[in-house]
N, CA, C and O atoms as a Tripos MOL2 file, in Angstrom:
@<TRIPOS>MOLECULE
protein
  320   319    80     0     0
PROTEIN
NO_CHARGES

@<TRIPOS>ATOM
      1 N         168.0990    5.4060  198.3510 N.3       1 UNK1
      2 CA        167.7060    5.3260  196.9750 C.3       1 UNK1
      3 C         168.7900    4.6410  196.1410 C.2       1 UNK1
      4 O         168.4750    3.8700  195.2350 O.2       1 UNK1
      5 N         170.0470    4.9120  196.4330 N.am      2 UNK2
      6 CA        171.1240    4.2750  195.6770 C.3       2 UNK2
      7 C         171.0810    2.7610  195.8040 C.2       2 UNK2
      8 O         171.3970    2.0470  194.8530 O.2       2 UNK2
      9 N         170.6900    2.2670  196.9790 N.am      3 UNK3
     10 CA        170.5810    0.8190  197.1630 C.3       3 UNK3
     11 C         169.5830    0.2260  196.1660 C.2       3 UNK3
     12 O         169.8200   -0.8430  195.6030 O.2       3 UNK3
     13 N         168.4890    0.9130  195.9580 N.am      4 UNK4
     14 CA        167.4700    0.4320  195.0220 C.3       4 UNK4
     15 C         167.9910    0.5250  193.5880 C.2       4 UNK4
     16 O         167.8400   -0.4150  192.8080 O.2       4 UNK4
     17 N         168.6020    1.6510  193.2450 N.am      5 UNK5
     18 CA        169.0680    1.8520  191.8710 C.3       5 UNK5
     19 C         170.1960    0.9130  191.4850 C.2       5 UNK5
     20 O         170.2390    0.4180  190.3580 O.2       5 UNK5
     21 N         171.1200    0.6620  192.4240 N.am      6 UNK6
     22 CA        172.3160   -0.0970  192.0790 C.3       6 UNK6
     23 C         172.3190   -1.5120  192.6410 C.2       6 UNK6
     24 O         173.3750   -2.1360  192.7400 O.2       6 UNK6
     25 N         171.1570   -2.0200  193.0070 N.am      7 UNK7
     26 CA        171.0410   -3.3880  193.5020 C.3       7 UNK7
     27 C         171.4340   -4.3840  192.4150 C.2       7 UNK7
     28 O         172.0710   -5.4000  192.6940 O.2       7 UNK7
     29 N         171.0600   -4.0940  191.2060 N.am      8 UNK8
     30 CA        171.3230   -4.9630  190.0730 C.3       8 UNK8
     31 C         172.5850   -4.4750  189.3510 C.2       8 UNK8
     32 O         172.7150   -3.2770  189.1000 O.2       8 UNK8
     33 N         173.4990   -5.3590  189.0180 N.am      9 UNK9
     34 CA        174.7420   -4.9800  188.3370 C.3       9 UNK9
     35 C         174.4530   -4.3070  186.9890 C.2       9 UNK9
     36 O         175.1950   -3.4200  186.5660 O.2       9 UNK9
     37 N         173.3850   -4.7260  186.3210 N.am     10 UNK10
     38 CA        173.0000   -4.1120  185.0460 C.3      10 UNK10
     39 C         172.7540   -2.6200  185.2040 C.2      10 UNK10
     40 O         173.1250   -1.8310  184.3350 O.2      10 UNK10
     41 N         172.1350   -2.2320  186.3030 N.am     11 UNK11
     42 CA        171.8390   -0.8270  186.5440 C.3      11 UNK11
     43 C         173.1160   -0.0260  186.7230 C.2      11 UNK11
     44 O         173.1770    1.1290  186.3010 O.2      11 UNK11
     45 N         174.1400   -0.6100  187.3390 N.am     12 UNK12
     46 CA        175.3960    0.1070  187.5350 C.3      12 UNK12
     47 C         176.0730    0.3780  186.2020 C.2      12 UNK12
     48 O         176.6980    1.4240  186.0290 O.2      12 UNK12
     49 N         175.9610   -0.5270  185.2790 N.am     13 UNK13
     50 CA        176.6120   -0.3600  183.9880 C.3      13 UNK13
     51 C         175.8620    0.6120  183.0870 C.2      13 UNK13
     52 O         176.4520    1.1490  182.1500 O.2      13 UNK13
     53 N         174.5940    0.8510  183.3400 N.am     14 UNK14
     54 CA        173.7840    1.7100  182.4770 C.3      14 UNK14
     55 C         173.1120    2.8270  183.2620 C.2      14 UNK14
     56 O         171.9330    3.1100  183.0460 O.2      14 UNK14
     57 N         173.8370    3.4610  184.1620 N.am     15 UNK15
     58 CA        173.2530    4.5190  184.9790 C.3      15 UNK15
     59 C         173.1560    5.8070  184.1620 C.2      15 UNK15
     60 O         174.1680    6.4320  183.8440 O.2      15 UNK15
     61 N         171.9110    6.1960  183.8260 N.am     16 UNK16
     62 CA        171.6750    7.3730  183.0020 C.3      16 UNK16
     63 C         170.5690    8.2090  183.6300 C.2      16 UNK16
     64 O         169.5790    7.6740  184.1280 O.2      16 UNK16
     65 N         170.7460    9.5230  183.6000 N.am     17 UNK17
     66 CA        169.7220   10.4470  184.0680 C.3      17 UNK17
     67 C         169.2600   11.2550  182.8580 C.2      17 UNK17
     68 O         170.0790   11.7430  182.0780 O.2      17 UNK17
     69 N         167.9450   11.3940  182.7100 N.am     18 UNK18
     70 CA        167.3750   12.1190  181.5760 C.3      18 UNK18
     71 C         166.4650   13.2230  182.0930 C.2      18 UNK18
     72 O         165.7300   13.0320  183.0620 O.2      18 UNK18
     73 N         166.5190   14.3760  181.4400 N.am     19 UNK19
     74 CA        165.6040   15.4790  181.7460 C.3      19 UNK19
     75 C         164.8850   15.8710  180.4630 C.2      19 UNK19
     76 O         165.4950   15.9590  179.3980 O.2      19 UNK19
     77 N         163.5900   16.1040  180.5770 N.am     20 UNK20
     78 CA        162.7770   16.5030  179.4280 C.3      20 UNK20
     79 C         161.9390   17.7090  179.8300 C.2      20 UNK20
     80 O         161.3210   17.7270  180.8940 O.2      20 UNK20
     81 N         161.9270   18.7100  178.9680 N.am     21 UNK21
     82 CA        161.0880   19.8860  179.1980 C.3      21 UNK21
     83 C         160.3170   20.1730  177.9220 C.2      21 UNK21
     84 O         160.8840   20.1620  176.8300 O.2      21 UNK21
     85 N         159.0220   20.4300  178.0630 N.am     22 UNK22
     86 CA        158.1700   20.7190  176.9110 C.3      22 UNK22
     87 C         157.6120   22.1290  177.0610 C.2      22 UNK22
     88 O         157.0450   22.4740  178.0980 O.2      22 UNK22
     89 N         157.7750   22.9420  176.0160 N.am     23 UNK23
     90 CA        157.1980   24.2830  175.9810 C.3      23 UNK23
     91 C         156.4890   24.4620  174.6370 C.2      23 UNK23
     92 O         156.7710   23.7540  173.6700 O.2      23 UNK23
     93 N         155.5760   25.4090  174.5990 N.am     24 UNK24
     94 CA        154.8890   25.7230  173.3530 C.3      24 UNK24
     95 C         155.4060   27.0660  172.8630 C.2      24 UNK24
     96 O         155.3140   28.0770  173.5590 O.2      24 UNK24
     97 N         155.9550   27.0570  171.6430 N.am     25 UNK25
     98 CA        156.4640   28.2800  171.0160 C.3      25 UNK25
     99 C         155.8270   28.4110  169.6400 C.2      25 UNK25
    100 O         155.9140   27.5020  168.8140 O.2      25 UNK25
    101 N         155.1960   29.5360  169.4060 N.am     26 UNK26
    102 CA        154.5510   29.7990  168.1110 C.3      26 UNK26
    103 C         153.6080   28.6730  167.7070 C.2      26 UNK26
    104 O         153.5310   28.3070  166.5340 O.2      26 UNK26
    105 N         152.8920   28.1270  168.6850 N.am     27 UNK27
    106 CA        151.9080   27.0880  168.4160 C.3      27 UNK27
    107 C         152.4710   25.6940  168.2210 C.2      27 UNK27
    108 O         151.7210   24.7700  167.9060 O.2      27 UNK27
    109 N         153.7740   25.5180  168.4000 N.am     28 UNK28
    110 CA        154.3900   24.2010  168.2410 C.3      28 UNK28
    111 C         154.9900   23.7370  169.5560 C.2      28 UNK28
    112 O         155.5160   24.5410  170.3250 O.2      28 UNK28
    113 N         154.9100   22.4320  169.8150 N.am     29 UNK29
    114 CA        155.5180   21.8580  171.0190 C.3      29 UNK29
    115 C         157.0150   21.6840  170.7640 C.2      29 UNK29
    116 O         157.4180   20.9870  169.8330 O.2      29 UNK29
    117 N         157.8210   22.3180  171.5900 N.am     30 UNK30
    118 CA        159.2740   22.1810  171.5000 C.3      30 UNK30
    119 C         159.7300   21.3710  172.7080 C.2      30 UNK30
    120 O         159.4610   21.7380  173.8520 O.2      30 UNK30
    121 N         160.4200   20.2710  172.4440 N.am     31 UNK31
    122 CA        160.8880   19.3650  173.4890 C.3      31 UNK31
    123 C         162.3820   19.5790  173.6860 C.2      31 UNK31
    124 O         163.1630   19.4740  172.7400 O.2      31 UNK31
    125 N         162.7750   19.8790  174.9200 N.am     32 UNK32
    126 CA        164.1850   19.9300  175.2930 C.3      32 UNK32
    127 C         164.5370   18.6120  175.9500 C.2      32 UNK32
    128 O         163.7950   18.1230  176.8020 O.2      32 UNK32
    129 N         165.6580   18.0350  175.5660 N.am     33 UNK33
    130 CA        166.0270   16.6900  175.9980 C.3      33 UNK33
    131 C         167.5020   16.7140  176.3890 C.2      33 UNK33
    132 O         168.3490   17.1320  175.6000 O.2      33 UNK33
    133 N         167.8070   16.2680  177.5970 N.am     34 UNK34
    134 CA        169.2010   16.2080  178.0520 C.3      34 UNK34
    135 C         169.4240   14.8930  178.7780 C.2      34 UNK34
    136 O         168.5120   14.3610  179.4120 O.2      34 UNK34
    137 N         170.6510   14.3670  178.6830 N.am     35 UNK35
    138 CA        170.9610   13.1410  179.4010 C.3      35 UNK35
    139 C         172.3960   13.1830  179.9030 C.2      35 UNK35
    140 O         173.2590   13.8450  179.3250 O.2      35 UNK35
    141 N         172.6260   12.4690  180.9780 N.am     36 UNK36
    142 CA        173.9680   12.2690  181.5250 C.3      36 UNK36
    143 C         174.1380   10.7750  181.7530 C.2      36 UNK36
    144 O         173.3710   10.1560  182.4900 O.2      36 UNK36
    145 N         175.1470   10.2090  181.1180 N.am     37 UNK37
    146 CA        175.4500    8.7830  181.2440 C.3      37 UNK37
    147 C         176.6450    8.6490  182.1840 C.2      37 UNK37
    148 O         177.7680    9.0060  181.8280 O.2      37 UNK37
    149 N         176.3970    8.1380  183.3740 N.am     38 UNK38
    150 CA        177.4300    8.0490  184.3970 C.3      38 UNK38
    151 C         178.5190    7.0520  184.0080 C.2      38 UNK38
    152 O         179.6980    7.2880  184.2760 O.2      38 UNK38
    153 N         178.1420    5.9610  183.3890 N.am     39 UNK39
    154 CA        179.1180    4.9210  183.0810 C.3      39 UNK39
    155 C         180.0950    5.3420  181.9870 C.2      39 UNK39
    156 O         181.2660    4.9640  182.0320 O.2      39 UNK39
    157 N         179.6330    6.1220  181.0010 N.am     40 UNK40
    158 CA        180.5200    6.5510  179.9180 C.3      40 UNK40
    159 C         180.9870    7.9910  180.0780 C.2      40 UNK40
    160 O         181.8120    8.4770  179.3040 O.2      40 UNK40
    161 N         180.4470    8.6700  181.0950 N.am     41 UNK41
    162 CA        180.7740   10.0770  181.3610 C.3      41 UNK41
    163 C         180.4650   10.9680  180.1630 C.2      41 UNK41
    164 O         181.2440   11.8490  179.8020 O.2      41 UNK41
    165 N         179.3010   10.7140  179.5560 N.am     42 UNK42
    166 CA        178.8520   11.5170  178.4250 C.3      42 UNK42
    167 C         177.6240   12.3180  178.8190 C.2      42 UNK42
    168 O         176.8090   11.8870  179.6350 O.2      42 UNK42
    169 N         177.5130   13.4920  178.2200 N.am     43 UNK43
    170 CA        176.3940   14.3850  178.4620 C.3      43 UNK43
    171 C         175.9130   14.8800  177.1090 C.2      43 UNK43
    172 O         176.7210   15.2820  176.2720 O.2      43 UNK43
    173 N         174.6100   14.8550  176.8890 N.am     44 UNK44
    174 CA        174.0780   15.3260  175.6160 C.3      44 UNK44
    175 C         172.8270   16.1530  175.8010 C.2      44 UNK44
    176 O         172.0490   15.9170  176.7250 O.2      44 UNK44
    177 N         172.6300   17.1240  174.9230 N.am     45 UNK45
    178 CA        171.4290   17.9670  174.9420 C.3      45 UNK45
    179 C         170.9460   18.1880  173.5150 C.2      45 UNK45
    180 O         171.7410   18.2070  172.5760 O.2      45 UNK45
    181 N         169.6520   18.3540  173.3660 N.am     46 UNK46
    182 CA        169.0850   18.7060  172.0680 C.3      46 UNK46
    183 C         167.6860   19.2570  172.2910 C.2      46 UNK46
    184 O         167.1170   19.1160  173.3730 O.2      46 UNK46
    185 N         167.1430   19.8790  171.2650 N.am     47 UNK47
    186 CA        165.7360   20.2610  171.2920 C.3      47 UNK47
    187 C         165.1640   20.0220  169.9050 C.2      47 UNK47
    188 O         165.8780   20.0800  168.9040 O.2      47 UNK47
    189 N         163.8690   19.7550  169.8610 N.am     48 UNK48
    190 CA        163.2160   19.4490  168.6020 C.3      48 UNK48
    191 C         161.7300   19.7240  168.7260 C.2      48 UNK48
    192 O         161.1750   19.7600  169.8240 O.2      48 UNK48
    193 N         161.1000   19.9170  167.5830 N.am     49 UNK49
    194 CA        159.6570   20.1280  167.5290 C.3      49 UNK49
    195 C         158.9830   18.7600  167.5050 C.2      49 UNK49
    196 O         159.4280   17.8500  166.8050 O.2      49 UNK49
    197 N         157.9080   18.6250  168.2750 N.am     50 UNK50
    198 CA        157.2110   17.3380  168.3460 C.3      50 UNK50
    199 C         155.7160   17.5300  168.1830 C.2      50 UNK50
    200 O         155.2100   18.6500  168.2490 O.2      50 UNK50
    201 N         155.0190   16.4360  167.9710 N.am     51 UNK51
    202 CA        153.5650   16.4560  167.7980 C.3      51 UNK51
    203 C         152.8790   16.2460  169.1480 C.2      51 UNK51
    204 O         153.5410   16.0830  170.1730 O.2      51 UNK51
    205 N         151.5650   16.2540  169.1370 N.am     52 UNK52
    206 CA        150.7970   16.0640  170.3720 C.3      52 UNK52
    207 C         151.0110   14.6920  170.9980 C.2      52 UNK52
    208 O         150.8560   14.5380  172.2090 O.2      52 UNK52
    209 N         151.3640   13.6940  170.1950 N.am     53 UNK53
    210 CA        151.5640   12.3510  170.7460 C.3      53 UNK53
    211 C         153.0280   12.0730  171.1010 C.2      53 UNK53
    212 O         153.3620   10.9580  171.5000 O.2      53 UNK53
    213 N         153.8970   13.0650  170.9610 N.am     54 UNK54
    214 CA        155.3130   12.9770  171.3540 C.3      54 UNK54
    215 C         156.0430   11.7980  170.6990 C.2      54 UNK54
    216 O         156.8210   11.0990  171.3480 O.2      54 UNK54
    217 N         155.7820   11.5920  169.4180 N.am     55 UNK55
    218 CA        156.4230   10.4990  168.6880 C.3      55 UNK55
    219 C         157.9370   10.6930  168.6200 C.2      55 UNK55
    220 O         158.6890    9.7380  168.8210 O.2      55 UNK55
    221 N         158.3930   11.9120  168.3390 N.am     56 UNK56
    222 CA        159.8400   12.1610  168.2320 C.3      56 UNK56
    223 C         160.5490   11.9530  169.5670 C.2      56 UNK56
    224 O         161.6810   11.4690  169.6010 O.2      56 UNK56
    225 N         159.8940   12.3140  170.6570 N.am     57 UNK57
    226 CA        160.4770   12.0740  171.9780 C.3      57 UNK57
    227 C         160.6050   10.5790  172.2300 C.2      57 UNK57
    228 O         161.6280   10.1180  172.7370 O.2      57 UNK57
    229 N         159.5860    9.8300  171.8840 N.am     58 UNK58
    230 CA        159.6400    8.3710  172.0510 C.3      58 UNK58
    231 C         160.7890    7.7740  171.2410 C.2      58 UNK58
    232 O         161.5140    6.9050  171.7270 O.2      58 UNK58
    233 N         160.9480    8.2390  170.0190 N.am     59 UNK59
    234 CA        162.0380    7.7440  169.1720 C.3      59 UNK59
    235 C         163.3890    8.0860  169.7910 C.2      59 UNK59
    236 O         164.2900    7.2490  169.8130 O.2      59 UNK59
    237 N         163.5340    9.3070  170.2940 N.am     60 UNK60
    238 CA        164.8030    9.7200  170.9130 C.3      60 UNK60
    239 C         165.1170    8.8740  172.1480 C.2      60 UNK60
    240 O         166.2600    8.4610  172.3450 O.2      60 UNK60
    241 N         164.1150    8.6200  172.9670 N.am     61 UNK61
    242 CA        164.3330    7.8020  174.1650 C.3      61 UNK61
    243 C         164.6890    6.3640  173.7990 C.2      61 UNK61
    244 O         165.5910    5.7710  174.3900 O.2      61 UNK61
    245 N         163.9860    5.8150  172.8370 N.am     62 UNK62
    246 CA        164.2710    4.4290  172.4310 C.3      62 UNK62
    247 C         165.6260    4.3040  171.7520 C.2      62 UNK62
    248 O         166.3190    3.3020  171.9290 O.2      62 UNK62
    249 N         166.0050    5.3020  170.9840 N.am     63 UNK63
    250 CA        167.2970    5.2550  170.2990 C.3      63 UNK63
    251 C         168.4540    5.3370  171.2890 C.2      63 UNK63
    252 O         169.4860    4.6920  171.1030 O.2      63 UNK63
    253 N         168.2800    6.1180  172.3210 N.am     64 UNK64
    254 CA        169.3660    6.3140  173.2850 C.3      64 UNK64
    255 C         169.3520    5.2660  174.3930 C.2      64 UNK64
    256 O         170.4100    4.8600  174.8740 O.2      64 UNK64
    257 N         168.1650    4.8250  174.8020 N.am     65 UNK65
    258 CA        168.0400    3.9250  175.9450 C.3      65 UNK65
    259 C         167.1110    2.7730  175.5830 C.2      65 UNK65
    260 O         165.9200    2.9830  175.3550 O.2      65 UNK65
    261 N         167.6390    1.5800  175.5300 N.am     66 UNK66
    262 CA        166.8100    0.4440  175.1390 C.3      66 UNK66
    263 C         166.0480   -0.1570  176.3060 C.2      66 UNK66
    264 O         165.0860   -0.8920  176.0880 O.2      66 UNK66
    265 N         166.4470    0.1330  177.5370 N.am     67 UNK67
    266 CA        165.7540   -0.4430  178.6940 C.3      67 UNK67
    267 C         164.6450    0.4850  179.1710 C.2      67 UNK67
    268 O         164.3950    1.5200  178.5530 O.2      67 UNK67
    269 N         163.9870    0.1310  180.2480 N.am     68 UNK68
    270 CA        162.8530    0.8780  180.7650 C.3      68 UNK68
    271 C         163.2130    2.2310  181.3330 C.2      68 UNK68
    272 O         164.3860    2.5460  181.5330 O.2      68 UNK68
    273 N         162.1890    3.0280  181.5910 N.am     69 UNK69
    274 CA        162.3540    4.3710  182.1180 C.3      69 UNK69
    275 C         161.3320    4.6300  183.2140 C.2      69 UNK69
    276 O         160.2690    4.0100  183.2480 O.2      69 UNK69
    277 N         161.6630    5.5450  184.1010 N.am     70 UNK70
    278 CA        160.7270    6.0290  185.1120 C.3      70 UNK70
    279 C         160.3820    7.4590  184.7540 C.2      70 UNK70
    280 O         161.2770    8.2720  184.5200 O.2      70 UNK70
    281 N         159.0830    7.7820  184.7070 N.am     71 UNK71
    282 CA        158.6510    9.1210  184.3520 C.3      71 UNK71
    283 C         157.8100    9.7000  185.4670 C.2      71 UNK71
    284 O         156.9930    9.0030  186.0700 O.2      71 UNK71
    285 N         158.0120   10.9830  185.7400 N.am     72 UNK72
    286 CA        157.2160   11.6750  186.7320 C.3      72 UNK72
    287 C         156.0370   12.3390  186.0430 C.2      72 UNK72
    288 O         156.2000   12.9730  185.0000 O.2      72 UNK72
    289 N         154.8630   12.1980  186.6150 N.am     73 UNK73
    290 CA        153.6870   12.8200  186.0230 C.3      73 UNK73
    291 C         153.5060   14.2540  186.5030 C.2      73 UNK73
    292 O         152.6730   14.9860  185.9670 O.2      73 UNK73
    293 N         154.2770   14.6630  187.5040 N.am     74 UNK74
    294 CA        154.1680   16.0110  188.0420 C.3      74 UNK74
    295 C         155.5110   16.7180  187.9350 C.2      74 UNK74
    296 O         156.5540   16.1030  188.1610 O.2      74 UNK74
    297 N         155.4980   18.0090  187.5910 N.am     75 UNK75
    298 CA        156.7640   18.7470  187.4910 C.3      75 UNK75
    299 C         157.3840   18.9680  188.8690 C.2      75 UNK75
    300 O         156.6970   18.9660  189.8900 O.2      75 UNK75
    301 N         158.6880   19.1550  188.8630 N.am     76 UNK76
    302 CA        159.3900   19.4760  190.1000 C.3      76 UNK76
    303 C         159.0590   20.8990  190.5160 C.2      76 UNK76
    304 O         158.7700   21.7400  189.6650 O.2      76 UNK76
    305 N         159.0980   21.1810  191.8100 N.am     77 UNK77
    306 CA        158.8680   22.5680  192.2440 C.3      77 UNK77
    307 C         159.9920   23.4620  191.7160 C.2      77 UNK77
    308 O         161.1140   22.9930  191.5220 O.2      77 UNK77
    309 N         159.7050   24.7220  191.4850 N.am     78 UNK78
    310 CA        160.7140   25.6430  190.9470 C.3      78 UNK78
    311 C         161.8780   25.8380  191.9080 C.2      78 UNK78
    312 O         163.0100   26.0430  191.4710 O.2      78 UNK78
    313 N         161.6190   25.7790  193.2010 N.am     79 UNK79
    314 CA        162.6810   25.9110  194.2050 C.3      79 UNK79
    315 C         162.9090   24.5560  194.8500 C.2      79 UNK79
    316 O         161.9810   23.9620  195.3990 O.2      79 UNK79
    317 N         164.1220   24.0720  194.7870 N.am     80 UNK80
    318 CA        164.4510   22.7890  195.4330 C.3      80 UNK80
    319 C         165.2070   23.0340  196.7070 C.2      80 UNK80
    320 O         165.5760   22.0840  197.3990 O.2      80 UNK80
@<TRIPOS>BOND
     1     1     2 1
     2     2     3 1
     3     3     4 2
     4     3     5 am
     5     5     6 1
     6     6     7 1
     7     7     8 2
     8     7     9 am
     9     9    10 1
    10    10    11 1
    11    11    12 2
    12    11    13 am
    13    13    14 1
    14    14    15 1
    15    15    16 2
    16    15    17 am
    17    17    18 1
    18    18    19 1
    19    19    20 2
    20    19    21 am
    21    21    22 1
    22    22    23 1
    23    23    24 2
    24    23    25 am
    25    25    26 1
    26    26    27 1
    27    27    28 2
    28    27    29 am
    29    29    30 1
    30    30    31 1
    31    31    32 2
    32    31    33 am
    33    33    34 1
    34    34    35 1
    35    35    36 2
    36    35    37 am
    37    37    38 1
    38    38    39 1
    39    39    40 2
    40    39    41 am
    41    41    42 1
    42    42    43 1
    43    43    44 2
    44    43    45 am
    45    45    46 1
    46    46    47 1
    47    47    48 2
    48    47    49 am
    49    49    50 1
    50    50    51 1
    51    51    52 2
    52    51    53 am
    53    53    54 1
    54    54    55 1
    55    55    56 2
    56    55    57 am
    57    57    58 1
    58    58    59 1
    59    59    60 2
    60    59    61 am
    61    61    62 1
    62    62    63 1
    63    63    64 2
    64    63    65 am
    65    65    66 1
    66    66    67 1
    67    67    68 2
    68    67    69 am
    69    69    70 1
    70    70    71 1
    71    71    72 2
    72    71    73 am
    73    73    74 1
    74    74    75 1
    75    75    76 2
    76    75    77 am
    77    77    78 1
    78    78    79 1
    79    79    80 2
    80    79    81 am
    81    81    82 1
    82    82    83 1
    83    83    84 2
    84    83    85 am
    85    85    86 1
    86    86    87 1
    87    87    88 2
    88    87    89 am
    89    89    90 1
    90    90    91 1
    91    91    92 2
    92    91    93 am
    93    93    94 1
    94    94    95 1
    95    95    96 2
    96    95    97 am
    97    97    98 1
    98    98    99 1
    99    99   100 2
   100    99   101 am
   101   101   102 1
   102   102   103 1
   103   103   104 2
   104   103   105 am
   105   105   106 1
   106   106   107 1
   107   107   108 2
   108   107   109 am
   109   109   110 1
   110   110   111 1
   111   111   112 2
   112   111   113 am
   113   113   114 1
   114   114   115 1
   115   115   116 2
   116   115   117 am
   117   117   118 1
   118   118   119 1
   119   119   120 2
   120   119   121 am
   121   121   122 1
   122   122   123 1
   123   123   124 2
   124   123   125 am
   125   125   126 1
   126   126   127 1
   127   127   128 2
   128   127   129 am
   129   129   130 1
   130   130   131 1
   131   131   132 2
   132   131   133 am
   133   133   134 1
   134   134   135 1
   135   135   136 2
   136   135   137 am
   137   137   138 1
   138   138   139 1
   139   139   140 2
   140   139   141 am
   141   141   142 1
   142   142   143 1
   143   143   144 2
   144   143   145 am
   145   145   146 1
   146   146   147 1
   147   147   148 2
   148   147   149 am
   149   149   150 1
   150   150   151 1
   151   151   152 2
   152   151   153 am
   153   153   154 1
   154   154   155 1
   155   155   156 2
   156   155   157 am
   157   157   158 1
   158   158   159 1
   159   159   160 2
   160   159   161 am
   161   161   162 1
   162   162   163 1
   163   163   164 2
   164   163   165 am
   165   165   166 1
   166   166   167 1
   167   167   168 2
   168   167   169 am
   169   169   170 1
   170   170   171 1
   171   171   172 2
   172   171   173 am
   173   173   174 1
   174   174   175 1
   175   175   176 2
   176   175   177 am
   177   177   178 1
   178   178   179 1
   179   179   180 2
   180   179   181 am
   181   181   182 1
   182   182   183 1
   183   183   184 2
   184   183   185 am
   185   185   186 1
   186   186   187 1
   187   187   188 2
   188   187   189 am
   189   189   190 1
   190   190   191 1
   191   191   192 2
   192   191   193 am
   193   193   194 1
   194   194   195 1
   195   195   196 2
   196   195   197 am
   197   197   198 1
   198   198   199 1
   199   199   200 2
   200   199   201 am
   201   201   202 1
   202   202   203 1
   203   203   204 2
   204   203   205 am
   205   205   206 1
   206   206   207 1
   207   207   208 2
   208   207   209 am
   209   209   210 1
   210   210   211 1
   211   211   212 2
   212   211   213 am
   213   213   214 1
   214   214   215 1
   215   215   216 2
   216   215   217 am
   217   217   218 1
   218   218   219 1
   219   219   220 2
   220   219   221 am
   221   221   222 1
   222   222   223 1
   223   223   224 2
   224   223   225 am
   225   225   226 1
   226   226   227 1
   227   227   228 2
   228   227   229 am
   229   229   230 1
   230   230   231 1
   231   231   232 2
   232   231   233 am
   233   233   234 1
   234   234   235 1
   235   235   236 2
   236   235   237 am
   237   237   238 1
   238   238   239 1
   239   239   240 2
   240   239   241 am
   241   241   242 1
   242   242   243 1
   243   243   244 2
   244   243   245 am
   245   245   246 1
   246   246   247 1
   247   247   248 2
   248   247   249 am
   249   249   250 1
   250   250   251 1
   251   251   252 2
   252   251   253 am
   253   253   254 1
   254   254   255 1
   255   255   256 2
   256   255   257 am
   257   257   258 1
   258   258   259 1
   259   259   260 2
   260   259   261 am
   261   261   262 1
   262   262   263 1
   263   263   264 2
   264   263   265 am
   265   265   266 1
   266   266   267 1
   267   267   268 2
   268   267   269 am
   269   269   270 1
   270   270   271 1
   271   271   272 2
   272   271   273 am
   273   273   274 1
   274   274   275 1
   275   275   276 2
   276   275   277 am
   277   277   278 1
   278   278   279 1
   279   279   280 2
   280   279   281 am
   281   281   282 1
   282   282   283 1
   283   283   284 2
   284   283   285 am
   285   285   286 1
   286   286   287 1
   287   287   288 2
   288   287   289 am
   289   289   290 1
   290   290   291 1
   291   291   292 2
   292   291   293 am
   293   293   294 1
   294   294   295 1
   295   295   296 2
   296   295   297 am
   297   297   298 1
   298   298   299 1
   299   299   300 2
   300   299   301 am
   301   301   302 1
   302   302   303 1
   303   303   304 2
   304   303   305 am
   305   305   306 1
   306   306   307 1
   307   307   308 2
   308   307   309 am
   309   309   310 1
   310   310   311 1
   311   311   312 2
   312   311   313 am
   313   313   314 1
   314   314   315 1
   315   315   316 2
   316   315   317 am
   317   317   318 1
   318   318   319 1
   319   319   320 2
@<TRIPOS>SUBSTRUCTURE
     1 UNK1         2 RESIDUE 1 A UNK
     2 UNK2         6 RESIDUE 1 A UNK
     3 UNK3        10 RESIDUE 1 A UNK
     4 UNK4        14 RESIDUE 1 A UNK
     5 UNK5        18 RESIDUE 1 A UNK
     6 UNK6        22 RESIDUE 1 A UNK
     7 UNK7        26 RESIDUE 1 A UNK
     8 UNK8        30 RESIDUE 1 A UNK
     9 UNK9        34 RESIDUE 1 A UNK
    10 UNK10       38 RESIDUE 1 A UNK
    11 UNK11       42 RESIDUE 1 A UNK
    12 UNK12       46 RESIDUE 1 A UNK
    13 UNK13       50 RESIDUE 1 A UNK
    14 UNK14       54 RESIDUE 1 A UNK
    15 UNK15       58 RESIDUE 1 A UNK
    16 UNK16       62 RESIDUE 1 A UNK
    17 UNK17       66 RESIDUE 1 A UNK
    18 UNK18       70 RESIDUE 1 A UNK
    19 UNK19       74 RESIDUE 1 A UNK
    20 UNK20       78 RESIDUE 1 A UNK
    21 UNK21       82 RESIDUE 1 A UNK
    22 UNK22       86 RESIDUE 1 A UNK
    23 UNK23       90 RESIDUE 1 A UNK
    24 UNK24       94 RESIDUE 1 A UNK
    25 UNK25       98 RESIDUE 1 A UNK
    26 UNK26      102 RESIDUE 1 A UNK
    27 UNK27      106 RESIDUE 1 A UNK
    28 UNK28      110 RESIDUE 1 A UNK
    29 UNK29      114 RESIDUE 1 A UNK
    30 UNK30      118 RESIDUE 1 A UNK
    31 UNK31      122 RESIDUE 1 A UNK
    32 UNK32      126 RESIDUE 1 A UNK
    33 UNK33      130 RESIDUE 1 A UNK
    34 UNK34      134 RESIDUE 1 A UNK
    35 UNK35      138 RESIDUE 1 A UNK
    36 UNK36      142 RESIDUE 1 A UNK
    37 UNK37      146 RESIDUE 1 A UNK
    38 UNK38      150 RESIDUE 1 A UNK
    39 UNK39      154 RESIDUE 1 A UNK
    40 UNK40      158 RESIDUE 1 A UNK
    41 UNK41      162 RESIDUE 1 A UNK
    42 UNK42      166 RESIDUE 1 A UNK
    43 UNK43      170 RESIDUE 1 A UNK
    44 UNK44      174 RESIDUE 1 A UNK
    45 UNK45      178 RESIDUE 1 A UNK
    46 UNK46      182 RESIDUE 1 A UNK
    47 UNK47      186 RESIDUE 1 A UNK
    48 UNK48      190 RESIDUE 1 A UNK
    49 UNK49      194 RESIDUE 1 A UNK
    50 UNK50      198 RESIDUE 1 A UNK
    51 UNK51      202 RESIDUE 1 A UNK
    52 UNK52      206 RESIDUE 1 A UNK
    53 UNK53      210 RESIDUE 1 A UNK
    54 UNK54      214 RESIDUE 1 A UNK
    55 UNK55      218 RESIDUE 1 A UNK
    56 UNK56      222 RESIDUE 1 A UNK
    57 UNK57      226 RESIDUE 1 A UNK
    58 UNK58      230 RESIDUE 1 A UNK
    59 UNK59      234 RESIDUE 1 A UNK
    60 UNK60      238 RESIDUE 1 A UNK
    61 UNK61      242 RESIDUE 1 A UNK
    62 UNK62      246 RESIDUE 1 A UNK
    63 UNK63      250 RESIDUE 1 A UNK
    64 UNK64      254 RESIDUE 1 A UNK
    65 UNK65      258 RESIDUE 1 A UNK
    66 UNK66      262 RESIDUE 1 A UNK
    67 UNK67      266 RESIDUE 1 A UNK
    68 UNK68      270 RESIDUE 1 A UNK
    69 UNK69      274 RESIDUE 1 A UNK
    70 UNK70      278 RESIDUE 1 A UNK
    71 UNK71      282 RESIDUE 1 A UNK
    72 UNK72      286 RESIDUE 1 A UNK
    73 UNK73      290 RESIDUE 1 A UNK
    74 UNK74      294 RESIDUE 1 A UNK
    75 UNK75      298 RESIDUE 1 A UNK
    76 UNK76      302 RESIDUE 1 A UNK
    77 UNK77      306 RESIDUE 1 A UNK
    78 UNK78      310 RESIDUE 1 A UNK
    79 UNK79      314 RESIDUE 1 A UNK
    80 UNK80      318 RESIDUE 1 A UNK
C-alpha cells in the first residue's frame, strides 16, 4: 500500500490521515473530526454540529486539505 501512496512525490509531502465520526445527540448530527499530518507532525481534533448535507464537514475538509480524498462508505469493524 505504501508503494501506491508514496509513488508520487506530491503525496510524500502531503501525507495526511483523517478520521470522521458522526453521531446523533439530542436530535442533532455531531461530527468528530481528527487529522494527523505526517509531513508537519501536526495532529488536530474538533467536533461540531452539522446539517443533513454535511456542509460544515465539507468546509472543514476543504479548508484543511485542498487535494482529493478517499472515503470509505462502510464503517470499520469494532475489533481490528
